PASEBA-1860 file (N, C-alpha, C; in nm, 3 decimals):
! residues 255
1> XXXXXXXX> -3.487/11.462/-8.699/-3.554/11.394/-8.587/-3.705/11.394/-8.611 ~ -3.768/11.276/-8.602/-3.910/11.266/-8.631/-3.996/11.327/-8.522 ~ -4.119/11.359/-8.560/-4.213/11.418/-8.464/-4.259/11.312/-8.365 ~ -4.262/11.347/-8.237/-4.307/11.254/-8.135/-4.460/11.249/-8.130 ~ -4.514/11.131/-8.102/-4.658/11.113/-8.090/-4.699/11.111/-7.943 ~ -4.798/11.186/-7.909/-4.851/11.184/-7.772/-4.939/11.061/-7.755 ~ -4.911/10.982/-7.655/-4.985/10.859/-7.631/-5.068/10.868/-7.504 ~ -5.192/10.828/-7.514/-5.281/10.822/-7.398/-5.329/10.677/-7.385
9> XXXXXXXX> -5.284/10.608/-7.284/-5.319/10.467/-7.268/-5.413/10.449/-7.149 ~ -5.485/10.337/-7.151/-5.578/10.302/-7.043/-5.679/10.416/-7.017 ~ -5.731/10.470/-7.128/-5.832/10.575/-7.114/-5.956/10.520/-7.045 ~ -6.021/10.597/-6.961/-6.141/10.547/-6.891/-6.258/10.531/-6.987 ~ -6.342/10.432/-6.960/-6.462/10.413/-7.042/-6.569/10.344/-6.959 ~ -6.694/10.360/-7.002/-6.807/10.290/-6.942/-6.865/10.196/-7.047 ~ -6.941/10.096/-7.005/-7.001/10.002/-7.100/-7.153/10.005/-7.087 ~ -7.216/9.967/-7.197/-7.362/9.961/-7.202/-7.400/9.853/-7.300
17> XXXXXXXX> -7.490/9.762/-7.261/-7.534/9.657/-7.353/-7.644/9.714/-7.443 ~ -7.606/9.748/-7.563/-7.701/9.802/-7.660/-7.747/9.690/-7.754 ~ -7.651/9.616/-7.808/-7.684/9.504/-7.896/-7.734/9.387/-7.812 ~ -7.854/9.340/-7.843/-7.911/9.229/-7.767/-7.952/9.267/-7.626 ~ -7.989/9.391/-7.604/-8.025/9.435/-7.468/-8.154/9.371/-7.420 ~ -8.245/9.337/-7.512/-8.369/9.267/-7.474/-8.354/9.116/-7.491 ~ -8.290/9.073/-7.599/-8.274/8.930/-7.622/-8.165/8.905/-7.725 ~ -8.091/8.796/-7.701/-7.992/8.748/-7.797/-8.037/8.611/-7.846
25> XXXXXXXX> -8.048/8.597/-7.975/-8.093/8.472/-8.036/-7.980/8.418/-8.123 ~ -7.937/8.296/-8.096/-7.834/8.231/-8.176/-7.897/8.136/-8.276 ~ -7.841/8.130/-8.396/-7.900/8.053/-8.504/-7.792/7.974/-8.577 ~ -7.804/7.841/-8.577/-7.717/7.755/-8.656/-7.781/7.737/-8.793 ~ -7.719/7.794/-8.894/-7.776/7.801/-9.030/-7.703/7.702/-9.121 ~ -7.775/7.638/-9.212/-7.712/7.550/-9.310/-7.622/7.631/-9.403 ~ -7.508/7.573/-9.438/-7.417/7.643/-9.529/-7.480/7.667/-9.665 ~ -7.579/7.587/-9.702/-7.644/7.600/-9.833/-7.766/7.692/-9.832
33> XXXXXXXX> -7.801/7.747/-9.715/-7.926/7.823/-9.703/-7.909/7.967/-9.752 ~ -7.989/8.005/-9.853/-7.987/8.140/-9.908/-8.090/8.231/-9.841 ~ -8.182/8.174/-9.764/-8.307/8.241/-9.732/-8.323/8.286/-9.588 ~ -8.284/8.202/-9.492/-8.329/8.224/-9.355/-8.278/8.355/-9.297 ~ -8.154/8.393/-9.325/-8.103/8.518/-9.267/-8.182/8.637/-9.320 ~ -8.217/8.633/-9.448/-8.296/8.740/-9.508/-8.432/8.750/-9.439 ~ -8.499/8.636/-9.419/-8.632/8.638/-9.358/-8.624/8.671/-9.209 ~ -8.523/8.622/-9.140/-8.509/8.652/-8.998/-8.487/8.801/-8.974
41> XXXXXXXX> -8.412/8.866/-9.063/-8.390/9.011/-9.047/-8.522/9.087/-9.053 ~ -8.614/9.039/-9.135/-8.745/9.105/-9.146/-8.835/9.070/-9.027 ~ -8.836/8.943/-8.988/-8.929/8.897/-8.884/-8.884/8.935/-8.743 ~ -8.752/8.937/-8.721/-8.700/8.974/-8.590/-8.634/9.110/-8.606 ~ -8.717/9.212/-8.607/-8.672/9.349/-8.632/-8.727/9.439/-8.522 ~ -8.683/9.411/-8.401/-8.730/9.484/-8.283/-8.610/9.543/-8.210 ~ -8.622/9.665/-8.159/-8.511/9.726/-8.087/-8.463/9.639/-7.972 ~ -8.333/9.617/-7.966/-8.275/9.540/-7.857/-8.281/9.390/-7.873
49> XXXXXXXX> -8.338/9.342/-7.984/-8.344/9.198/-8.010/-8.251/9.170/-8.128 ~ -8.150/9.088/-8.107/-8.051/9.065/-8.212/-8.028/8.916/-8.234 ~ -7.995/8.883/-8.360/-7.974/8.745/-8.401/-7.829/8.727/-8.445 ~ -7.768/8.618/-8.400/-7.628/8.589/-8.431/-7.621/8.451/-8.498 ~ -7.557/8.444/-8.616/-7.557/8.321/-8.695/-7.420/8.254/-8.699 ~ -7.422/8.123/-8.716/-7.304/8.046/-8.754/-7.352/7.942/-8.855 ~ -7.269/7.912/-8.955/-7.311/7.820/-9.061/-7.251/7.681/-9.042 ~ -7.337/7.580/-9.057/-7.297/7.441/-9.040/-7.277/7.378/-9.178
57> XXXXXXXX> -7.172/7.297/-9.191/-7.145/7.230/-9.319/-7.255/7.129/-9.349 ~ -7.303/7.132/-9.473/-7.404/7.035/-9.515/-7.401/7.018/-9.666 ~ -7.462/6.910/-9.713/-7.469/6.884/-9.856/-7.584/6.962/-9.917 ~ -7.567/7.013/-10.042/-7.678/7.083/-10.107/-7.789/6.988/-10.152 ~ -7.762/6.858/-10.152/-7.863/6.760/-10.188/-7.919/6.696/-10.062 ~ -8.049/6.716/-10.042/-8.113/6.675/-9.917/-8.158/6.529/-9.923 ~ -8.108/6.450/-9.830/-8.150/6.311/-9.815/-8.138/6.276/-9.667 ~ -8.200/6.167/-9.622/-8.185/6.131/-9.481/-8.040/6.118/-9.436
65> XXXXXXXX> -7.955/6.063/-9.524/-7.814/6.045/-9.488/-7.741/6.179/-9.474 ~ -7.764/6.272/-9.568/-7.696/6.402/-9.559/-7.750/6.483/-9.441 ~ -7.876/6.462/-9.407/-7.934/6.532/-9.291/-7.874/6.478/-9.161 ~ -7.862/6.348/-9.150/-7.804/6.288/-9.029/-7.659/6.329/-9.010 ~ -7.589/6.352/-9.120/-7.447/6.385/-9.112/-7.421/6.516/-9.038 ~ -7.522/6.600/-9.028/-7.504/6.727/-8.957/-7.506/6.711/-8.805 ~ -7.563/6.605/-8.755/-7.580/6.587/-8.611/-7.453/6.612/-8.530 ~ -7.341/6.546/-8.565/-7.219/6.564/-8.486/-7.157/6.704/-8.499
73> XXXXXXXX> -7.203/6.783/-8.594/-7.145/6.916/-8.618/-7.222/7.028/-8.547 ~ -7.338/6.996/-8.491/-7.423/7.101/-8.434/-7.354/7.173/-8.319 ~ -7.296/7.097/-8.227/-7.234/7.160/-8.109/-7.117/7.248/-8.148 ~ -7.026/7.197/-8.230/-6.908/7.276/-8.267/-6.945/7.401/-8.345 ~ -7.051/7.393/-8.424/-7.095/7.512/-8.498/-7.158/7.613/-8.403 ~ -7.242/7.566/-8.312/-7.307/7.656/-8.216/-7.204/7.725/-8.127 ~ -7.092/7.659/-8.101/-6.988/7.718/-8.018/-6.923/7.840/-8.083 ~ -6.942/7.857/-8.213/-6.888/7.973/-8.285/-6.971/8.099/-8.261
81> XXXXXXXX> -7.088/8.084/-8.201/-7.177/8.198/-8.177/-7.141/8.262/-8.043 ~ -7.088/8.382/-8.046/-7.050/8.457/-7.925/-6.975/8.369/-7.826 ~ -6.858/8.319/-7.863/-6.784/8.229/-7.772/-6.762/8.294/-7.635 ~ -6.788/8.215/-7.531/-6.768/8.263/-7.396/-6.878/8.351/-7.343 ~ -6.979/8.377/-7.424/-7.091/8.461/-7.380/-7.222/8.384/-7.397 ~ -7.328/8.440/-7.343/-7.456/8.370/-7.339/-7.551/8.421/-7.446 ~ -7.644/8.334/-7.487/-7.759/8.375/-7.567/-7.884/8.328/-7.493 ~ -7.995/8.394/-7.521/-8.121/8.356/-7.455/-8.184/8.234/-7.520
89> XXXXXXXX> -8.175/8.229/-7.653/-8.234/8.120/-7.730/-8.133/8.075/-7.834 ~ -8.125/7.944/-7.855/-8.035/7.888/-7.956/-8.116/7.792/-8.043 ~ -8.114/7.816/-8.174/-8.196/7.738/-8.266/-8.109/7.671/-8.372 ~ -8.146/7.550/-8.406/-8.085/7.480/-8.519/-8.182/7.493/-8.635 ~ -8.138/7.556/-8.744/-8.231/7.599/-8.847/-8.238/7.503/-8.965 ~ -8.282/7.381/-8.939/-8.312/7.288/-9.048/-8.432/7.204/-9.007 ~ -8.540/7.215/-9.081/-8.664/7.145/-9.047/-8.647/6.994/-9.063 ~ -8.605/6.953/-9.182/-8.599/6.809/-9.212/-8.494/6.738/-9.128
97> XXXXXXXX> -8.378/6.801/-9.106/-8.276/6.738/-9.023/-8.322/6.726/-8.878 ~ -8.396/6.825/-8.831/-8.448/6.818/-8.694/-8.544/6.702/-8.679 ~ -8.619/6.673/-8.785/-8.711/6.559/-8.782/-8.633/6.428/-8.788 ~ -8.532/6.422/-8.874/-8.451/6.300/-8.886/-8.374/6.272/-8.758 ~ -8.312/6.376/-8.701/-8.231/6.359/-8.580/-8.315/6.349/-8.453 ~ -8.429/6.418/-8.453/-8.515/6.424/-8.335/-8.487/6.547/-8.254 ~ -8.592/6.609/-8.204/-8.578/6.734/-8.129/-8.491/6.717/-8.005 ~ -8.501/6.604/-7.936/-8.420/6.584/-7.815/-8.271/6.580/-7.847
105> XXXXXXXX> -8.235/6.513/-7.955/-8.094/6.509/-7.996/-8.044/6.646/-8.034 ~ -8.125/6.719/-8.112/-8.088/6.854/-8.152/-8.070/6.943/-8.030 ~ -8.165/6.937/-7.937/-8.158/7.020/-7.816/-8.035/6.985/-7.733 ~ -8.006/6.857/-7.718/-7.889/6.813/-7.642/-7.760/6.868/-7.703 ~ -7.749/6.861/-7.836/-7.629/6.909/-7.903/-7.616/7.061/-7.896 ~ -7.728/7.131/-7.898/-7.724/7.277/-7.882/-7.684/7.315/-7.741 ~ -7.743/7.248/-7.643/-7.714/7.280/-7.502/-7.569/7.250/-7.465 ~ -7.507/7.157/-7.537/-7.365/7.128/-7.512/-7.278/7.251/-7.541
113> XXXXXXXX> -7.326/7.336/-7.631/-7.253/7.458/-7.664/-7.295/7.574/-7.575 ~ -7.424/7.586/-7.547/-7.478/7.698/-7.469/-7.577/7.642/-7.366 ~ -7.526/7.593/-7.252/-7.614/7.525/-7.154/-7.727/7.611/-7.102 ~ -7.709/7.742/-7.100/-7.810/7.831/-7.043/-7.923/7.865/-7.139 ~ -7.906/7.835/-7.267/-8.002/7.880/-7.369/-8.124/7.789/-7.379 ~ -8.238/7.848/-7.405/-8.355/7.772/-7.446/-8.334/7.732/-7.592 ~ -8.381/7.615/-7.629/-8.351/7.564/-7.763/-8.478/7.537/-7.843 ~ -8.461/7.544/-7.975/-8.572/7.513/-8.064/-8.517/7.478/-8.202
121> XXXXXXXX> -8.608/7.438/-8.290/-8.577/7.411/-8.430/-8.705/7.433/-8.509 ~ -8.700/7.438/-8.641/-8.822/7.475/-8.717/-8.938/7.377/-8.701 ~ -8.910/7.247/-8.691/-9.018/7.150/-8.674/-9.084/7.167/-8.537 ~ -9.002/7.175/-8.433/-9.051/7.195/-8.296/-9.130/7.325/-8.288 ~ -9.077/7.431/-8.351/-9.145/7.560/-8.352/-9.279/7.552/-8.423 ~ -9.283/7.478/-8.533/-9.408/7.463/-8.608/-9.515/7.394/-8.524 ~ -9.477/7.290/-8.450/-9.574/7.221/-8.365/-9.630/7.316/-8.259 ~ -9.544/7.399/-8.201/-9.591/7.498/-8.104/-9.680/7.602/-8.172
129> XXXXXXXX> -9.648/7.636/-8.295/-9.731/7.732/-8.369/-9.869/7.674/-8.396 ~ -9.876/7.547/-8.439/-10.006/7.485/-8.463/-10.091/7.487/-8.336 ~ -10.029/7.454/-8.224/-10.101/7.452/-8.097/-10.149/7.592/-8.059 ~ -10.063/7.692/-8.077/-10.100/7.829/-8.044/-10.215/7.878/-8.132 ~ -10.216/7.833/-8.257/-10.321/7.871/-8.351/-10.447/7.786/-8.335 ~ -10.439/7.687/-8.245/-10.549/7.592/-8.224/-10.586/7.521/-8.353 ~ -10.484/7.487/-8.429/-10.502/7.419/-8.557/-10.474/7.270/-8.538 ~ -10.565/7.188/-8.582/-10.551/7.043/-8.567/-10.520/6.976/-8.701
137> XXXXXXXX> -10.586/7.025/-8.807/-10.574/6.962/-8.938/-10.485/7.053/-9.025 ~ -10.367/7.002/-9.061/-10.265/7.083/-9.126/-10.243/7.040/-9.270 ~ -10.252/7.135/-9.362/-10.211/7.113/-9.501/-10.062/7.144/-9.510 ~ -9.984/7.051/-9.562/-9.838/7.065/-9.562/-9.786/7.075/-9.705 ~ -9.697/7.170/-9.727/-9.627/7.185/-9.855/-9.478/7.181/-9.829 ~ -9.406/7.097/-9.903/-9.260/7.089/-9.888/-9.194/7.089/-10.026 ~ -9.062/7.109/-10.029/-8.988/7.090/-10.153/-8.923/6.952/-10.161 ~ -8.937/6.868/-10.058/-8.853/6.750/-10.041/-8.890/6.634/-10.133
145> XXXXXXXX> -8.796/6.539/-10.142/-8.822/6.412/-10.210/-8.905/6.322/-10.119 ~ -8.958/6.214/-10.176/-9.057/6.133/-10.106/-9.008/6.075/-9.974 ~ -8.884/6.027/-9.969/-8.836/5.963/-9.845/-8.828/6.063/-9.731 ~ -8.799/6.189/-9.761/-8.799/6.292/-9.657/-8.943/6.331/-9.623 ~ -9.028/6.342/-9.725/-9.169/6.376/-9.703/-9.237/6.276/-9.609 ~ -9.206/6.149/-9.625/-9.267/6.046/-9.542/-9.235/6.071/-9.394 ~ -9.111/6.110/-9.368/-9.071/6.137/-9.229/-9.135/6.264/-9.176 ~ -9.147/6.365/-9.259/-9.212/6.489/-9.218/-9.358/6.463/-9.180
153> XXXXXXXX> -9.427/6.392/-9.268/-9.569/6.363/-9.242/-9.585/6.281/-9.114 ~ -9.501/6.182/-9.096/-9.509/6.097/-8.976/-9.483/6.179/-8.850 ~ -9.387/6.270/-8.855/-9.353/6.348/-8.735/-9.466/6.442/-8.695 ~ -9.533/6.499/-8.793/-9.646/6.589/-8.764/-9.759/6.510/-8.699 ~ -9.784/6.393/-8.750/-9.889/6.309/-8.690/-9.851/6.263/-8.550 ~ -9.723/6.228/-8.532/-9.677/6.185/-8.401/-9.687/6.297/-8.298 ~ -9.681/6.421/-8.346/-9.694/6.536/-8.257/-9.839/6.565/-8.220 ~ -9.932/6.488/-8.277/-10.072/6.500/-8.239/-10.160/6.577/-8.337
161> XXXXXXXX> -10.110/6.599/-8.459/-10.188/6.673/-8.559/-10.225/6.582/-8.675 ~ -10.326/6.622/-8.749/-10.369/6.547/-8.867/-10.314/6.614/-8.992 ~ -10.289/6.534/-9.095/-10.239/6.586/-9.223/-10.333/6.538/-9.334 ~ -10.444/6.609/-9.354/-10.540/6.565/-9.456/-10.488/6.576/-9.599 ~ -10.390/6.665/-9.621/-10.339/6.686/-9.756/-10.192/6.727/-9.748 ~ -10.114/6.673/-9.841/-9.969/6.695/-9.841/-9.924/6.717/-9.984 ~ -9.850/6.824/-10.007/-9.800/6.854/-10.141/-9.651/6.874/-10.141 ~ -9.584/6.843/-10.251/-9.440/6.859/-10.258/-9.395/6.897/-10.399
169> XXXXXXXX> -9.288/6.975/-10.406/-9.223/7.004/-10.534/-9.124/6.894/-10.571 ~ -9.091/6.807/-10.476/-8.999/6.695/-10.498/-8.867/6.742/-10.559 ~ -8.811/6.846/-10.498/-8.685/6.905/-10.544/-8.580/6.890/-10.434 ~ -8.480/6.801/-10.452/-8.384/6.776/-10.345/-8.267/6.875/-10.338 ~ -8.254/6.962/-10.439/-8.139/7.051/-10.448/-8.170/7.183/-10.377 ~ -8.104/7.207/-10.264/-8.136/7.320/-10.178/-8.128/7.457/-10.249 ~ -8.025/7.485/-10.327/-8.020/7.615/-10.395/-8.137/7.637/-10.492 ~ -8.185/7.529/-10.552/-8.301/7.541/-10.641/-8.426/7.573/-10.560
177> XXXXXXXX> -8.438/7.511/-10.445/-8.553/7.537/-10.357/-8.559/7.685/-10.320 ~ -8.444/7.744/-10.293/-8.438/7.885/-10.254/-8.483/7.978/-10.366 ~ -8.482/7.928/-10.489/-8.519/8.010/-10.605/-8.665/7.992/-10.648 ~ -8.740/7.904/-10.582/-8.882/7.886/-10.618/-8.956/8.017/-10.596 ~ -9.028/8.063/-10.697/-9.089/8.196/-10.688/-9.223/8.193/-10.615 ~ -9.269/8.310/-10.576/-9.390/8.320/-10.495/-9.513/8.277/-10.573 ~ -9.515/8.298/-10.704/-9.629/8.253/-10.785/-9.643/8.101/-10.775 ~ -9.532/8.029/-10.786/-9.535/7.883/-10.776/-9.581/7.838/-10.638
185> XXXXXXXX> -9.534/7.907/-10.535/-9.573/7.872/-10.399/-9.723/7.895/-10.377 ~ -9.772/8.010/-10.422/-9.915/8.039/-10.407/-10.000/7.940/-10.484 ~ -9.957/7.904/-10.604/-10.032/7.808/-10.686/-10.037/7.672/-10.617 ~ -9.924/7.630/-10.559/-9.919/7.502/-10.489/-10.009/7.504/-10.365 ~ -10.005/7.613/-10.293/-10.091/7.625/-10.174/-10.238/7.622/-10.212 ~ -10.273/7.692/-10.320/-10.412/7.692/-10.367/-10.457/7.551/-10.404 ~ -10.367/7.476/-10.467/-10.403/7.340/-10.511/-10.425/7.247/-10.393 ~ -10.337/7.253/-10.294/-10.351/7.157/-10.184/-10.460/7.196/-10.085
193> XXXXXXXX> -10.502/7.321/-10.086/-10.608/7.363/-9.992/-10.747/7.355/-10.054 ~ -10.756/7.353/-10.184/-10.885/7.355/-10.251/-10.967/7.230/-10.216 ~ -11.083/7.252/-10.154/-11.175/7.143/-10.126/-11.141/7.058/-10.005 ~ -11.038/7.098/-9.929/-11.000/7.020/-9.812/-11.037/7.094/-9.682 ~ -11.079/7.017/-9.584/-11.114/7.072/-9.453/-10.987/7.080/-9.369 ~ -10.928/7.198/-9.361/-10.803/7.216/-9.290/-10.811/7.339/-9.199 ~ -10.724/7.340/-9.099/-10.722/7.451/-9.003/-10.606/7.548/-9.028 ~ -10.500/7.499/-9.095/-10.382/7.583/-9.117/-10.298/7.522/-9.228
201> XXXXXXXX> -10.208/7.605/-9.282/-10.113/7.560/-9.384/-9.972/7.576/-9.329 ~ -9.888/7.474/-9.352/-9.748/7.480/-9.312/-9.660/7.454/-9.433 ~ -9.568/7.549/-9.460/-9.471/7.533/-9.568/-9.338/7.500/-9.504 ~ -9.290/7.378/-9.526/-9.169/7.331/-9.460/-9.045/7.360/-9.544 ~ -8.934/7.390/-9.475/-8.800/7.410/-9.531/-8.758/7.555/-9.514 ~ -8.644/7.573/-9.449/-8.593/7.708/-9.424/-8.546/7.778/-9.551 ~ -8.527/7.703/-9.659/-8.484/7.765/-9.785/-8.600/7.831/-9.860 ~ -8.723/7.794/-9.829/-8.839/7.848/-9.902/-8.862/7.994/-9.863
209> XXXXXXXX> -8.878/8.080/-9.964/-8.899/8.224/-9.942/-9.049/8.255/-9.946 ~ -9.108/8.272/-9.828/-9.253/8.299/-9.826/-9.297/8.382/-9.706 ~ -9.211/8.404/-9.609/-9.252/8.468/-9.484/-9.317/8.605/-9.506 ~ -9.265/8.683/-9.598/-9.319/8.818/-9.619/-9.458/8.816/-9.683 ~ -9.498/8.701/-9.737/-9.629/8.690/-9.804/-9.733/8.618/-9.720 ~ -9.697/8.576/-9.599/-9.788/8.496/-9.516/-9.919/8.568/-9.490 ~ -9.914/8.694/-9.448/-10.037/8.766/-9.414/-10.129/8.778/-9.535 ~ -10.075/8.807/-9.652/-10.157/8.819/-9.774/-10.220/8.686/-9.812
217> XXXXXXXX> -10.145/8.578/-9.798/-10.200/8.445/-9.830/-10.309/8.408/-9.730 ~ -10.289/8.441/-9.604/-10.393/8.417/-9.504/-10.521/8.491/-9.540 ~ -10.509/8.614/-9.587/-10.626/8.693/-9.623/-10.703/8.628/-9.737 ~ -10.630/8.566/-9.828/-10.695/8.498/-9.941/-10.761/8.368/-9.899 ~ -10.694/8.293/-9.811/-10.744/8.161/-9.773/-10.844/8.166/-9.659 ~ -10.827/8.263/-9.569/-10.914/8.271/-9.452/-10.873/8.178/-9.340 ~ -10.753/8.121/-9.346/-10.701/8.035/-9.240/-10.555/8.072/-9.213 ~ -10.501/8.034/-9.097/-10.362/8.067/-9.067/-10.263/7.996/-9.160
225> XXXXXXXX> -10.152/8.062/-9.183/-10.042/8.009/-9.263/-9.912/8.033/-9.188 ~ -9.824/7.934/-9.189/-9.691/7.955/-9.135/-9.591/7.873/-9.214 ~ -9.464/7.904/-9.195/-9.356/7.833/-9.264/-9.246/7.804/-9.165 ~ -9.145/7.732/-9.209/-9.034/7.698/-9.119/-8.971/7.823/-9.058 ~ -8.932/7.918/-9.141/-8.867/8.039/-9.090/-8.964/8.125/-9.009 ~ -9.087/8.133/-9.056/-9.191/8.213/-8.992/-9.219/8.161/-8.850 ~ -9.239/8.030/-8.840/-9.266/7.969/-8.708/-9.143/7.977/-8.619 ~ -9.024/7.957/-8.677/-8.902/7.959/-8.596/-8.878/8.097/-8.538
233> XXXXXXXX> -8.895/8.202/-8.617/-8.876/8.339/-8.568/-8.972/8.367/-8.453 ~ -9.099/8.330/-8.472/-9.201/8.351/-8.368/-9.163/8.276/-8.240 ~ -9.124/8.150/-8.253/-9.094/8.070/-8.136/-8.969/8.122/-8.064 ~ -8.868/8.162/-8.139/-8.748/8.221/-8.078/-8.783/8.345/-7.997 ~ -8.865/8.430/-8.053/-8.906/8.552/-7.981/-8.981/8.518/-7.854 ~ -9.077/8.427/-7.863/-9.158/8.395/-7.745/-9.074/8.324/-7.638 ~ -8.982/8.236/-7.679/-8.894/8.171/-7.583/-8.804/8.272/-7.512 ~ -8.769/8.378/-7.585/-8.684/8.482/-7.528/-8.762/8.581/-7.442
241> XXXXXXXX> -8.893/8.561/-7.431/-8.976/8.650/-7.351/-9.018/8.776/-7.424 ~ -9.005/8.777/-7.557/-9.045/8.891/-7.638/-9.185/8.865/-7.690 ~ -9.283/8.934/-7.634/-9.423/8.908/-7.666/-9.488/9.015/-7.753 ~ -9.407/9.099/-7.815/-9.460/9.205/-7.902/-9.547/9.145/-8.012 ~ -9.665/9.201/-8.032/-9.752/9.157/-8.140/-9.716/9.230/-8.269 ~ -9.707/9.154/-8.379/-9.670/9.208/-8.510/-9.768/9.155/-8.615 ~ -9.890/9.207/-8.616/-9.993/9.152/-8.704/-9.960/9.160/-8.852 ~ -9.867/9.245/-8.890/-9.828/9.253/-9.032/-9.765/9.124/-9.081
249> XXXXXXX> -9.719/9.041/-8.986/-9.658/8.913/-9.023/-9.756/8.797/-9.015 ~ -9.884/8.826/-8.993/-9.984/8.719/-8.993/-10.038/8.686/-8.855 ~ -10.129/8.589/-8.853/-10.201/8.556/-8.730/-10.110/8.507/-8.619 ~ -10.011/8.428/-8.654/-9.923/8.372/-8.553/-9.854/8.483/-8.473 ~ -9.809/8.586/-8.542/-9.738/8.695/-8.475/-9.833/8.790/-8.402 ~ -9.963/8.765/-8.412/-10.061/8.842/-8.337/-10.092/8.777/-8.203 ~ -10.040/8.656/-8.180/-10.071/8.581/-8.058/-9.974/8.620/-7.947
END
C-alpha cells in the first residue's frame, strides 16, 4: 500500500503589488529589433517601475510599404501585454513606422487594446523631448534609405522644428543597423554637427545602440543629444508620472 499524501487546499494568502507598483509601461517591439529591450532595461531601472513587451511581426527590410504593413497588427500585438489588466503607458516602438502611419493612427490602434493607457511612440516622444530641451534647430542622424529619410525630415519640420543638417547611413536592413558600432555613430555625429548652428542632436531608429553614450557625447558637443529609445524611455516615464531625475543619462533625463 502506497504512502498517503497530506493535502492542504485553499490555503490563505494575501496579495501585494510589487511588480509595477509605481508604473507599468507596455511596449510593442518590432520582431527584428535587437536593441530596444536592452536599452530600456538600463534607462527604466527604477524600483516599482516595470516594462512589459510584446513583439509585432515586421520585415527586416525597412521601406514605407513594410512600415505601413504593421498598422493593422498594432492592436492585436498590444493585446498580448498583460491581457485583462491595465498599463499606465503603452508605446509603439518604431520611429519610422510611427511617422509613416501618423501618431493619431498609432495612438488609436494602441488605445483599442488598452483604452486607459496614455500612448506614445519614438517620433512623438522625440518632439516632446525637443520642446522640453528648448531645442529648435535639430541635427538628425538616421540609418534609413532616402525615401524614409524624406518622411522623417518632413515630419520633424511639420512638428515645428528646423533641420539644418541631416545625415544617414542609408542602411535598410534592420539587423545590420543594430550592429553599427559606437565609433561609427560618434564619427557620423561629429561630421553632421561640425560647423552647423544647432540646438540638439537626434539619432532616429530604435535599433541604433547609443543610449548609454548620450551623456558622454553631450559633454563633447556641449549640446543635448537624444535618440529614439532614449526619448521614448524618458517620455514613457514622464507620462506615467515618474519624475525622477537621472542625470547620468544626459540632459533630457535631468528635466
